[in-house]
C-alpha positions in Angstrom: 146.3 7.9 54.3 143.7 9.7 52.2 140.2 8.3 52.5 137.6 8.5 49.7 134.4 10.4 50.3 132.0 7.7 51.6 129.5 6.8 54.3 128.5 3.8 56.3 126.7 2.3 59.3 127.8 1.5 62.8 126.4 -1.8 64.0 128.0 -4.4 66.2 127.4 -8.0 65.1 125.7 -8.8 68.5 122.9 -6.4 67.4 121.9 -8.5 64.4 118.7 -10.6 64.6 119.2 -14.3 65.4 117.2 -17.1 66.8 120.1 -17.9 69.1 119.6 -14.8 71.3 122.6 -12.8 70.1 123.6 -11.6 66.7 126.2 -13.7 64.9 128.3 -14.0 61.7 125.7 -16.0 59.9 122.8 -15.2 57.5 121.6 -11.9 58.9 125.2 -10.5 58.8 125.3 -11.3 55.1 121.8 -9.7 54.7 123.1 -6.6 56.5 126.0 -6.4 54.0 123.4 -6.6 51.1 121.5 -3.8 52.7 124.7 -1.7 52.9 125.4 -2.4 49.2 122.0 -1.6 47.8 121.9 1.6 50.0 125.2 2.9 48.5 127.2 2.5 51.7 130.9 1.7 51.6 131.7 1.3 55.3 130.6 -1.1 58.1 131.9 -0.1 61.5 131.9 -2.6 64.3 133.0 -2.5 68.0 135.9 -4.6 69.3 135.3 -8.2 68.4 137.0 -9.8 71.4 135.7 -12.2 74.1 133.9 -10.0 76.6 134.4 -10.1 80.3 132.9 -7.9 83.0 129.7 -6.2 82.1 129.8 -7.9 78.6 131.6 -4.8 77.3 133.5 -5.2 74.1 136.0 -2.7 75.7 136.6 -5.1 78.6 137.9 -8.2 76.9 139.8 -11.2 77.9 142.1 -10.7 74.9 143.2 -7.8 72.7 143.3 -10.2 69.7 141.0 -13.2 70.2 137.4 -13.3 68.8 134.2 -13.5 70.7 133.0 -17.2 70.7 129.4 -16.1 71.0 129.5 -14.4 67.6 130.0 -17.8 65.9 127.0 -18.8 63.8 125.6 -22.3 64.6 123.9 -22.2 61.2 127.3 -22.0 59.5 128.5 -24.8 61.7 125.6 -26.8 60.5 126.6 -26.2 56.9 130.0 -27.7 57.9 128.2 -30.7 59.4 129.6 -29.9 62.9 126.1 -29.2 64.2 122.6 -30.4 63.3 119.2 -28.8 63.7 118.4 -31.5 66.3 121.2 -30.0 68.5 119.0 -27.0 69.2 115.6 -28.7 69.6 115.6 -27.2 73.1 116.2 -23.7 71.9 114.8 -21.2 74.4 112.5 -18.3 73.4 115.2 -15.7 73.7 114.4 -12.0 73.9 114.3 -10.6 70.4 115.0 -6.9 71.3 118.1 -7.4 73.5 120.8 -9.9 74.5 120.2 -11.8 77.7 123.9 -12.6 78.2 123.2 -14.8 81.2 121.1 -17.2 79.2 122.7 -16.9 75.8 126.3 -17.6 76.9 125.8 -21.1 78.4 123.5 -22.1 75.6 125.9 -21.2 72.8 128.7 -22.7 74.8 126.8 -26.0 74.8 126.5 -25.9 71.0 130.2 -25.0 70.6 131.1 -28.0 72.7 129.0 -30.3 70.6 130.7 -29.0 67.4 134.1 -29.4 69.0 133.4 -33.0 69.9 132.3 -33.8 66.3 135.4 -32.0 65.0 137.6 -34.2 67.2 135.9 -37.5 66.7 134.8 -37.1 63.1 131.4 -36.9 61.6 128.7 -39.5 62.4 127.6 -39.3 58.8 129.4 -41.9 56.7 129.3 -40.2 53.3 132.8 -39.8 51.8 132.4 -36.1 51.1 131.8 -35.3 54.7 135.0 -37.0 55.7 136.9 -35.1 53.0 135.5 -31.8 54.2 136.5 -32.7 57.8 140.0 -33.5 56.7 140.3 -30.1 54.9 138.9 -28.3 58.0 141.4 -30.1 60.3 144.2 -29.2 58.0 143.2 -25.5 58.0 142.9 -25.7 61.8 146.5 -26.9 62.1 147.7 -24.0 59.9 145.7 -21.5 61.9 147.3 -22.8 65.2 150.8 -22.5 63.7 150.3 -19.0 62.2 148.6 -17.6 65.3 150.7 -19.3 68.0 152.3 -16.1 69.2 149.0 -14.9 70.8 146.9 -18.0 70.6 149.0 -20.2 73.0 148.8 -17.7 75.8 145.1 -17.0 75.2 143.8 -20.6 75.2 145.7 -21.5 78.3 144.5 -18.3 80.1 140.9 -19.2 79.2 141.3 -22.8 80.4 142.8 -21.5 83.7 140.0 -18.9 84.0 137.4 -21.6 83.8 139.3 -23.7 86.4 139.4 -20.6 88.7 136.0 -18.9 88.3 135.6 -15.5 89.8 139.3 -15.3 90.7 141.5 -12.8 89.0 144.7 -14.2 87.5 147.0 -12.6 90.0 145.2 -14.5 92.8 145.7 -17.9 91.0 148.3 -20.4 92.3 151.5 -18.2 92.6 153.5 -20.3 90.2 150.8 -20.0 87.6 150.3 -16.3 88.2 154.1 -15.8 87.7 154.1 -18.2 84.7 156.8 -20.4 86.1 157.7 -22.8 83.2 157.3 -26.1 85.1 154.0 -25.1 86.6 152.7 -23.9 83.2 153.8 -27.2 81.5 152.0 -29.3 84.1 148.8 -27.2 83.8 148.9 -27.3 80.0 148.8 -31.1 80.2 146.1 -31.2 82.8 143.9 -28.8 80.8 144.7 -30.2 77.4 141.1 -30.8 76.3 139.9 -27.3 77.5 142.9 -25.7 75.7 142.0 -27.7 72.5 138.4 -26.5 72.7 139.4 -22.8 72.9 141.8 -23.3 70.0 139.0 -24.8 67.9 136.6 -21.9 68.9 139.2 -19.3 67.8 139.8 -21.1 64.5 136.0 -21.2 63.8 135.5 -17.5 64.7 138.2 -16.2 62.4 137.2 -18.6 59.6 133.6 -17.2 59.8 134.8 -13.6 60.2 137.2 -13.7 57.2 134.5 -15.2 55.0 132.1 -12.4 56.0 134.8 -9.8 55.4 135.5 -11.2 52.0 131.8 -11.0 51.1 131.8 -7.3 52.2 135.0 -6.5 50.3 133.6 -8.1 47.2 130.8 -5.6 47.4 133.2 -2.7 47.8 132.4 -2.4 51.5 135.2 -1.9 54.0 135.1 -2.9 57.6 136.1 -0.4 60.3 137.4 -2.3 63.2 138.0 -0.9 66.7 141.3 -1.1 68.7 140.7 -0.1 72.3 143.7 1.7 73.7 143.5 -0.2 77.0 143.0 -3.9 77.8 141.4 -5.5 80.8 143.6 -6.3 83.8 141.9 -9.7 83.9 143.1 -10.7 80.5 145.5 -13.0 78.7 147.5 -9.9 77.6 148.3 -8.7 81.1 148.8 -12.2 82.5 151.3 -13.0 79.7 152.9 -9.6 79.6 152.7 -7.9 83.0 155.9 -5.9 82.3 153.9 -3.8 79.8 151.6 -2.4 82.5 151.9 -0.4 85.7 151.3 -3.2 88.3 152.4 -3.8 91.8 155.5 -5.9 91.4 154.6 -8.2 94.2 150.8 -8.7 93.9 150.3 -7.8 90.2 147.4 -5.6 91.3 146.7 -2.5 89.2 148.7 0.5 90.6 147.4 3.2 88.3 144.0 2.9 86.7 143.0 4.4 83.3 140.0 6.7 82.9 139.1 10.3 81.9 138.5 13.4 83.9 135.0 14.9 84.3 133.4 15.6 80.9 130.2 15.7 78.9 129.3 12.2 79.9 130.1 12.3 83.6 130.5 14.9 86.3 133.0 12.6 88.2 134.8 11.4 85.1 135.0 7.8 84.0 137.1 5.3 86.0 137.6 2.3 83.7 139.9 0.3 86.0 142.2 -0.9 83.3 145.9 -0.7 84.0 147.8 2.1 82.3 150.9 1.2 80.3 154.5 1.0 81.3 155.5 3.2 78.4 159.2 3.2 79.4 159.4 -0.6 79.0 157.4 -0.5 75.8 159.8 2.0 74.4 162.7 -0.3 75.3 161.1 -3.1 73.3 160.5 -0.8 70.3 156.7 -1.1 70.9 156.8 -4.8 69.9 153.5 -5.6 71.7 151.7 -2.7 70.1 153.1 -3.4 66.6 151.9 -7.1 66.9 148.5 -5.9 67.9 148.2 -3.5 64.9 149.6 -6.0 62.5 147.0 -8.6 63.5 144.0 -6.3 63.4 145.2 -4.9 60.0 144.8 -8.4 58.6 141.2 -8.7 59.8 139.7 -5.3 59.1 140.2 -2.6 56.4 140.3 0.5 58.6 141.5 0.7 62.2 139.6 3.1 64.6 141.7 3.9 67.6 139.5 4.3 70.6 140.6 7.1 73.1 143.3 8.3 70.7 144.1 11.2 73.0 145.8 8.6 75.4 148.7 8.4 72.9 149.5 12.0 73.6 148.7 12.1 77.3 146.6 9.9 79.5 144.6 10.3 82.7 145.8 8.0 85.5 144.1 7.5 88.8 145.7 5.8 91.8 144.3 2.4 92.8 141.6 2.6 95.4 139.9 5.8 94.1 136.1 5.4 93.6 135.9 8.1 90.9 138.2 9.6 88.3 138.4 13.0 89.8 141.7 12.6 91.6 143.8 11.7 88.6 146.6 13.4 86.8 147.8 13.7 83.2 150.9 11.8 82.1 152.6 12.2 78.7 152.7 9.2 76.3 155.2 8.6 73.5 152.6 8.6 70.7 154.9 10.2 68.1 157.6 7.6 68.7 155.0 4.8 68.5 153.4 5.9 65.3 156.7 6.6 63.7 157.7 3.0 64.5 154.5 1.7 63.1 155.0 3.6 59.8 158.6 2.3 59.7 157.6 -1.4 60.2 154.1 -1.5 58.5 153.9 1.5 56.3 151.1 4.0 56.3 148.1 2.4 58.0 144.4 3.3 57.4 143.7 4.7 60.9 140.8 6.7 62.2 141.4 8.6 65.5 138.6 8.8 68.1 139.6 12.2 69.4 136.6 13.0 71.6 136.8 14.3 75.2 139.3 16.7 76.7 141.4 17.5 73.6 144.5 19.7 73.9 146.9 21.1 71.2 149.3 18.2 71.6 146.5 15.7 70.7 145.6 17.8 67.6 149.2 17.9 66.5 149.7 14.1 67.0 146.6 13.4 64.9 147.4 15.9 62.2 151.1 15.1 61.9 150.1 11.6 61.0 147.2 12.7 58.9 144.6 10.6 60.8 141.0 11.7 60.4 139.5 12.8 63.7 135.8 12.6 64.7 132.9 15.0 64.9 129.6 14.2 66.6 126.4 16.0 65.6 124.7 15.4 69.0 127.5 17.5 70.5 127.0 20.3 68.0 124.1 22.3 69.5 125.1 22.9 73.1 127.1 26.1 72.5 127.5 28.8 69.9 128.6 29.0 66.2 132.2 28.2 67.1 131.2 24.7 68.4 133.8 22.2 67.1 131.0 19.8 66.1 129.0 22.1 63.9 129.4 21.2 60.3 130.6 24.6 59.1 133.7 24.1 61.3 134.6 20.6 59.9 137.8 19.9 58.0 138.0 17.6 55.0 140.0 14.9 56.8 137.5 14.0 59.4 134.7 11.5 60.2 131.3 12.8 61.2 128.9 10.7 63.3 125.2 11.4 64.1 126.2 9.7 67.3 128.5 7.0 68.6 127.9 3.8 70.6 128.3 6.0 73.7 125.5 8.5 72.7 121.8 8.3 72.9 120.0 7.6 69.6 119.1 10.7 67.5 115.4 10.4 68.5 116.3 9.8 72.2 118.7 12.8 72.1 116.0 15.1 70.6 113.4 14.0 73.2 115.7 15.3 76.0 117.5 18.2 74.2 117.3 21.5 75.9 115.4 24.5 74.6 118.6 26.2 73.6 119.8 23.2 71.7 116.6 22.9 69.8 116.6 26.7 69.0 120.0 26.5 67.6 119.1 23.4 65.6 116.0 25.1 64.1 118.1 28.0 63.1 120.9 25.9 61.7 119.3 23.3 59.5 117.3 24.1 56.4 114.3 21.9 55.7 113.7 20.5 59.2 110.6 22.7 59.7 109.0 20.9 56.7 108.6 17.9 58.9 111.7 15.8 58.3 112.2 13.3 61.2 115.0 14.3 63.5 117.0 11.2 62.7 116.9 11.8 59.0 117.7 15.5 59.5 120.9 14.5 61.3 121.7 11.8 58.7 121.3 14.4 56.0 123.5 16.9 57.8 126.2 14.4 58.2 126.0 13.3 54.6 126.1 16.9 53.4 129.2 17.9 55.4 132.7 18.2 54.0 133.9 15.3 56.2 135.3 12.5 54.0 133.7 9.9 56.2 130.1 9.9 57.5 128.9 7.2 59.9 125.4 6.6 61.3 124.4 4.1 63.9 121.7 1.8 62.5 119.4 3.0 65.3 119.4 6.4 63.7 118.6 4.9 60.2 115.7 3.1 61.8 114.6 6.1 63.8 114.6 4.4 67.2 114.3 6.1 70.6 116.6 5.7 73.6 115.4 2.2 74.4 117.8 1.2 71.6 120.8 2.9 73.2 123.9 0.7 73.1 125.9 2.1 76.0 125.6 4.7 78.7 129.1 5.7 79.9 129.7 5.5 83.6 127.2 2.7 84.1 128.6 -0.8 84.6 125.5 -2.9 83.8 122.6 -3.0 81.4 124.6 -2.0 78.3 125.7 -3.6 75.0 122.5 -5.7 74.6 120.4 -3.9 72.0 119.3 -5.8 68.9 117.0 -5.0 66.0 114.6 -7.9 66.0 113.5 -8.4 62.4 115.7 -8.6 59.2 112.7 -7.2 57.3 113.3 -3.8 59.0 116.1 -3.3 56.4 113.5 -2.9 53.7 113.8 -1.8 50.1 112.1 1.5 51.0 114.6 2.2 53.7 117.6 1.4 51.5 116.1 3.6 48.7 115.8 6.5 51.0 119.3 6.1 52.3 120.7 5.6 48.7 119.0 8.8 47.6 120.7 10.9 50.3 124.0 9.1 49.7 124.0 9.9 46.0 122.8 13.4 46.5 125.8 14.2 48.6 128.3 12.2 46.5 129.1 9.6 49.2 
């Protein structure tokens, strides 16, 4: 698919300001869209939107499809009369600069439970309009549950079982439940009926809020770039409901082969993610039904699909269970050509962006180019070598997406503060105008905007000129990530949008 020349901003919704301790899909999300619009931006890239598990990573989710309950806006629930301001009279003084997940999650869970109870029992308010609104909401809820049953039924039961078995992975649950024996599942479904209903309600509310926000963006000619991680968490509804799709021990359902990447720029020992790799032979036998369902769903909820770790569809790095690093792994071929041909056959040409960073070989380039997917370039990688560096702008191709940095990079300011002498020397020689005093973040933004790449994306941290205290993620570290927030909606000022608009228009974005 051919993309128009455009630019946008990378910002996960958790990073938005909010009095509830974590960004959500409420007022500040709409304000951010207004900032994008008046700044001439056409793209908003988000990270995976699923319910996060270990380490609060959006790439380690309990579901490949479900939405994160803690992105739900209590303020929007108040507008639907499911919450009242009095429900958060005890609102803690949350950290404004980062998400304290340990305190935010139980607090927002409490608010969601209050909203669910009102949804079930009806509004206390006696005005007729309120009851009419509730009736319509309940009708929409029933339609949602029917339409999404293929994934929703497994997910809500998994979450109810997860809460019944805290800190126990699904393969160590009662054997009959781990193996999904029908009688045992039927009994548990009855026992956990209320918890299951709660999780259905939460998913309905999440996607209701998300689709309204997406429509608001689309009305302003802004497209959402959503993220589809190649791998899913072992401790997830996906693996529990579909163990045959993954390389697991047939007796214990433990992971046999773990996903990761070999040593690279980010880590001398590689990255060991721990996710199970796919049983590609079985997926081929099913004509990739699980993957097609996954793409079909995401394609309804975003405008462009960014495939994380695209190279894993050509060949993937697998590491035997028990290894502590990713060093002792091996490459295995994957049937990416067959998968994407099937996707095209079933769904037509999809708007896909390929994250092709890391150890990239000719087979990865061919897979990307044969399907005409734009690949990625990252300016923070551009100055560590010579003029032949893949990430230097004069080496770009039109069908590509350039980033000042990604969610795995430092911020532009943080990178510059730690850049080597050689990197800085090449940068000074390469970019015109920097010596005049342009801040490093704006120099990189300008370089990205000026490039031939059809797509240019900048993390909001680089638009705001923040240092490495605003870094979103440090690969290879399990904790302390994903929490950054900007603390004041007024930071997205008219002066800032004017500056970004001027650059955007100058380079025909």
